Residue, then its C-alpha position, 0 to 999 in steps of 0.5 A: x189726289x186733287x186731280x182725280x177727285x176733280x176728274x171724278x166729279x159729274x160733268x154737266x149733262x141734261x140731268x146734272x147742273x153744277x150748283x150756283x157758286x155761293x157768295x163767300x162775302x156778305x157786307x156787314x150791316x153798319x150800325x145806324x140811327x136805330x142804335x142811338x136815337x132812343x129814349x135811353x141814349x141822351x146827349x148834353x148838347x141839345x138844349x139850345x133852341x129847337x130851330x137851330x141847325x144840327x146834324x147827327x152822324x151814325x156809323x162805325x170805326x173799323x180798326x184791325x177787324x174790330x167795328x165800334x159803333x159811334x154817334x156824333x152830334x154837332x150843334x150849330x152853337x159851337x158844340x159837338x159830342x162824340x159817343x162811341x161803343x168801344x168793343x176793344x182797347x181804349x178810345x182815341x177820340x182825336x184819331x176817331x174825329x180825324x176819320x170823321x173829318x176825312x169822310x166829311x171832306x171826301x163828301x165836300x169834295x164831291x159837292x163843295x157847296x154842301x153846308x152840311x159836309x162843310x160844317x161837319x168837316x170843320x166841326x170834326x177838325x175843331x174837336x180833333x185839335x181840341x180838348x173835351x169839356x167833359x168826358x164820361x164812360x159807362x160800360x163800353x160807352x165812352x162820351x166826349x163833349x166839346x164846347x167853343x170857349x173862344x180860346x184856340x187850342x195851343x200847338x195845333x197846325x195853323x190851317x187846322x186852326x183857321x178852318x173851323x171858323x171859315x166856311x169859305x176856306x173849307x169850300x175853297x180847299x174842297x174845290x182845290x182837292x176836286x181839281x188838283x191841277x187847276x191852278x185857278x182853284x189853287x190860287x182861290x184856296x190860297x186867297x181864302x187862306x190869306x183872307x181867313x188869316x187876316x181875320x184871325x190876325x195871324x200869318x197866312x199858313x201854306x199847305x205844303x203841296x210838295x209833301x201833301x197827297x191832294x186827297x181827303x185822306x192826305x189833307x186830313x193827315x196833314x192837318x191832324x197828324x194821323x197817317x194811320x190808313x188801317x183805320x176807317x170811319x164807315x158812315x151809315x146815316x146822317x140825321x138833320x134837324x132845325x131850320x137850315x139856310x135856303x142855300x144849304x138844304x141838307x135834303x137837296x130839295x127832297x120832300x120831307x120823310x116821316x121824322x124820327x123824334x129824339x130829344x124832343x126834336x124831329x130829325x130827317x134821315x139822310x142815307 
């Protein structure tokens, strides 16, 4: 019957044209800053001096067809707050932060000199291997706040323990991943690891290059232990505020746009 139905359809003539095919897929809009940068959404870590560099990341965690809106605020003074609006199941903060670390490392590989993504990657690794100082829930909203206390988290992988405090080590890692066959980049990463370990007073760790996939996903899985590839973090926007170092302008020299005010601070949005 299908063949007959197909044959009975009108054929293209000057009086008839088949309708244009309709797209069956429209990419859903990812939740951005508008969901979070409101007067009724508060964060407990933005009480430091207003000139300190800060960043906020807005997006969604995609898992098994569910997309949960999240906001990560990173303060330059060793603080991070993670807020997520979880629609189904329980919140696994460490696994969510591992996804955000993966995203930041992926961007850092594209631009190893980025202070913004370097800091976001290290902050996410630090929080994913630590314990929240505070947690709270309100309806669907879950909040976890992390603060640097000077105590290292027990049982975390050595490299994950060294990365948060060493920007040069994170940059060397990104450069190695940008060109995995470059032996000079690999040696530079090992040298940076040795320097970071010496500063911390620990034995230099080594990333097992025979068992680690040299991608952002592979390295974050090795660092943080989350090998679930069915979950992803979709970042919609990043907002920055404060005075950033000259060599680390997160806007890359672009002129300032109309700022978004939140918590008494003026934020610039990065798409």
